[in-house]
C-alpha positions, 0 to 999 in steps of 0.5 A: 353196761354192767356185768351180766348185761348182754348187748343186743346187736340189731340185724336187718335182713335184705334180699340184695345190695346195690353194687357200688359204682366203679371208679372210672377215668373220664376221657378228658382226665388230664394226667399230672406230671409223673415225677417217677418217670423223670427220676427213672430217666435221670442219668445216674453217676457211675458208682465207684466199685469200692464205694459202699454198695459198689460192685466190689463190696457186692462181690465180696458179699456174694463170696461170703454167701458161699460159706455155710455154717457146718451145723446149720444149712444156711450161709454165714451172711444170711445167718447174720454172722457178718456185721460189716464188709468194708472195701477201700479204694485200694481193694483192701477188705475188712470183714467184721463178723461173729460166730453163733457162740465163742464155743463154736467148733469152727471158731478157729477155722471159720475166720481163715476160711472167710479171709481166703474166700474174700481174697479170691474175689477179683479186685481184692488186694488184701483181706482182714477178718475181725472176729467180734463178740459184741454185740453177741449173735442171736437169732434176730440177726438172721435174714428172712431167707434164713428163718424160712430155710430153718422153718422159723417163719 
């Protein structure tokens, strides 16, 4: 087809279209083994509270979700400022975090607030906050919840 040529689309008008047949399961249908049922019935080993994803780590994350950025109405966890939460078997927590910018007005106070909040979690013996600037924070680190709250979705 060259420039300037129009392609014609053929159209056929009809009064009605037959309804396609519905899929039906016949009574003699034999169901195959359901692997999901076996998976769900399997006994799970008890989760070590200090293991990644354990109760203690989840409790620390919940505590971090109660700290809000003073300039943005979103908590620091959903904002993507928390890069890592590690809890060892002794209950010592290490939180690796950043701030939106090194010039952030809470650069001096925020790490201390994070440390105090983590220390308030039952089962945490000690807390250390590592403030890092690499990788730098950017809006892509925010959760969908934070984007929705800020009208970015």
